[in-house]
N, C-alpha and C positions, 0 to 999 in steps of 0.2 A: 300898258294897263298894269299896275300893281302885283309884284309877284313873280310875269314872265322873267324869263333870261334871254337877254339880248347877246345875241352871240354875232360878231362881227364876221366878216365872208373872208374868207380864208383859213378861220380859226375852226376847229375840230372839236367835236363834243366828246369824250371817252366816256363808256361807261361798263366799270368792271365790278368784280367782284373784290372784296376784303382780302389782303390788307392791303391799306390805302399810304400807311407810314411804312415806308421800305428804308431798310438798312442796307449797311456795306456789308453784313456779314450773309455766309451762304453755307452749303455743305463742304464745300472743300474748302473753306477758311478754317471752319471750327473741326473738322477732321484733323486737319495737319499743324494745327495750334495742340489740338491734344496729342498727336505723336509727338511733336515737341516737347509736349508736358512727358513724353514717357520715358526721356531720353537718359535723367538722371537712374530711373529704376533699370535701365536697360546699361545704361553703361556699369552700376554697382555688380549688376549679373554678370556682364563678361569679364568684370576685377576678378573674380572670386570666383567665376566656373571655366574662364577662358573658352577654348576652342569647343564645350560642349553646351554653354548657351549662345556661342555666334551660332552655331548649326541649328539649335532647335528655332531660335528666333528667327533665321533665316528660311527654316524651312516652312514652319507656321506662316508666318506671312504671307511670302510665296504661293505658297497653297491657299491659301485663304484667299488671293486676289485671281487666281488663274479659276479656282472655283468659282466664283462667283462671275468672271465675264464666262463661262462655258455654260453654267445654268442660262443665263440670260442669252445664250444665242441661242442654247435648244430652247428656253418658250419665246423668242423673237422677242426679244424686248430689248430697249435700247439701253449698251450696257453701262453699268455706274462704277464697274469694278475699279476705275482709277479715282475716285473721290475721295479717295482715306478711309472710307467707312471699314470694306474688308480687309483692309491692313489693317487698322485696327485693333478687330475681332483676331485676326492672327497673333500681333506682339501681345495683347493682353492671354490669349491661351499660351502662346509661351511661356508666360510672367508665371501662370498658376501650375507648370510643369516643373517636376524634379529635374535635374539638370544632365540627368544618365537616363532619362525616357527614350526609347529607340525610334528611331527617323521614325519610321513606315506606322507607327502609333501618331507622333505628331500628324503626319499627311491625313489621317484617316480623320485623328478629331477637329483637324481644319475643317475638311471638307464637311463631317457633319454641321460643324459649327454655323457656314455659311450656307449650305443647301438646305441643310433642313432646319437650324436656329433660326435660319435670316429670309433666304428663299421663297420658304413652301409656306410662307406669312401674306409673301408679296413683295418683299424688299424692306430695306429701311423706311424705316418708322411704320410699317405693319407688325412688326417683331413682336411675341408678349415678352417673350424671355429675354433677359440678357443672352446674344449667341456665346462666346465665349463661355460665360460660366456653364451653358447648354453642353457645346462638346467638350467641356471637362469633367460634364457630370456624365457625360456614354464615356470617356474613357474611366472614368473609377470605377464604370459596371462593368468595363470589356476587360480591361486590366488593372484588375484590385493591386496584385501583388506589385507588378511593375511601377503604378504612380505613386505607391506610398514607401518607395524603396527610396532612399536620401542618402546623400553621401555628403561629407566632410569637405568645406569648401580650400582648406587647408592642402589635404589631400590633392583636390584639383589644381590647386594654385601652382604646387610643385610637379607637378606632372606624374602624380606616381600614381600606383593602382590602385584604384577608385574603393575606398573604406567607407564601408556603410555604417552608419550611424542615425540617431535619433532625433527628432526637432526639438523646439524648446518646448511646443505645446505636450508631445507625445512623453518627454522626460518629465513634465511635472505632472499628467494625468494617470500616467505608468508605474512610474520611479518616486513620485516626491521630490523631483529636482528642481529647482528653482535656476534660469541661467540670468546671468548677471545682465542688467540693463544698457550697458556699454554696448555688449556685442548685438542685441538686440537693435538698438536705434542706428549704430552704425554698417552692422554685416558681420560677414564671419559665423554665419549661423546657418545648422542645415535647414533645406526646405525649399520647397520653390524658387524658382528664378526671382520673382518678385517679392518673396520674403526677406532678403539678405539684408534689407540695408531699410527700416521705417525712415529716416530721415530723408532717403534719396526718393520715397514716394510722395513725403509730406510736402519735398521740395515742388514736384510736379504737382501736384494737388493745390497749392497754395497761388502756382501762376496761374491756374485755371481759372481758381478764384477773384484774382486780381483781373483778370481779362472778362470774368462774366459768364463765362460759361459753366461754373458748379453755383449751384444752387446752397446758400450755406446752410439750409433748415437740414439737409440730407447728412451729410458727414457729420456736422453736429450732433443730430441723434441719432446716427448709428453708435457713434463713436462714447458719446455722453450714456444712450442707457448700456451699453458693454459694460461700461468703467461704473456706473451706478445700480446695475445688476450684480454685476460679477464682486462690485465691493459691500453689497448685503454679505452674501455667502462669506468673503475674507473675513468679515467684520462677527460671523458667527464662527466660525473654524480657520483661523489663519494659517495652522499649520498643515491643513489639507485642499486648499482652495486657494487660486493666486490671486493677489490684490491688482484693484484698478488699472494702473500704469503696464503690468503684464497682457493683460487682454487687449489693449488698443494697441501695443508695440508687438507684441508674438503672433505669428502667423502671418495669415491675409489680412488682418483686420485693415492693416492702411492702404492697400489695396483695394479692398471691395467697399472701403468709405469713401474714397477718392475718383476710381475710376469704372468703379461697378456701380452700384447703388444710386449714383448720380446721372447714370445712361439718361437721354433726356427723350428717349422713346419709349424704355419699360419704366418708369419713374410714374408718379402719378402727378398731375396738373395742379391740382388744386392744393394751396397752404397746407388746410388740415390735414388732408390725404397724403400729402407728404412727411409730416410730423409722426401719422399713424405709421405708414411705410418705413420710415427710416427705424421708430420705437421698435416694433414690434418686430425690426431682424435683425436688431441688436440684442434683443430678448432670446431669441431664437440661436442665434450663434453662440450667444454664452449658455444657453441650456442643453446646445448638442456637446459644445466642449465641457462642461462639466457632468452633464447626467448621459451623454448619448456612446454610440460606444467608439467612435471618431473621434480623435481628438480636437478636429480642426470642425469649426461649423459655417463658416463665411459662408463657402459656395451655395451649400442648402439653405439659408437662411433666406438670402438673398431670391433665388429662384422660389420658395416659397412665396414669397411677401410680392416675388412678379404678379404671378399667377392673381390674384386678388387686386391687383392693379383698377381692373376696369371696374369691381366693384365699389371701390375705395373715390375715383374719380363720380362714379353715377351719384353716389349718397351724403360726398360732401360738397358737391357746390355750393357756392355761395347762394343765397336767396335775391332773386330779382327786385332789384329795388323798385319800389311801389306794388309788389307782389301782393305780400300778403294783407296788406289796405282794402287793393281791388276787392279778393278775395272776401273781405270782410263786409265790404259796400257792400257787395253782389249780396251776402248772407241778410243783412241788413234791409237789401230792397225787397226782398223776397218774404221775406215777414213782414212786410209792412203789406 
């Protein structure tokens, strides 16, 4: 009979749900590729901060993996502690911390990032907020002095007593002092481990983009909106406000643009939503930098936009092909 499917003996007809087009990519492959992309930033932090950086990176990463393993054991779930996602959370959290941050604080922040920022929502793929940034926000509230105590990388490199200093953003905001671009690009400035070299972050980010793991709209929208919005105020008063290049090279802008805002779980899935998400976060970051009480606004800008991702996904969905026409046909039919 026409339209029937003839199945030979020995053949099996498999009926399954989508997706039917499979690729070689999986969680393990993606996560460990992201870890590979973080190597330049990790290497730069170790070069400038030596043992302090090594300790923080190891403590945060190991604690994040162990926390995920123990929480899933307690909840009697199959463990995903070794798929790379927990390790990335620990690495990114460490890169947002100052090099002198105490070990007990790094442990506490890593536990919070994984247990509360990730596992309490159901694990990877269900968390609303970026876990590493949520862990950092928790430490910001818990240890506001320790997390804003910055050290001179030169002093750390020669192993002398720690010398407190200000970050480029703090110098600009509170003292009106502009840091030269060369240190911002290649390192040797006070700040978190991931703020030492914009070039190191950019190398890792472009690597992920070439591998197809980064949606270009997100870093472009974030950095572009920071440059444009910050540039407006710079044009109004260059003596008071920093220029666009400073905004995208100073602080955590590069780390946030390439490794935080591009998180596949906590960013929108629709093209229009991605633009709104990235541009909104960029505008918020500059607003906090220029008019807020803190010199940096990357962390809060991304977390605030994470909160409205479900709304963006809902109201920016593309219209289904033919849906408008069908609705119009039904309306016309009812009128007749």
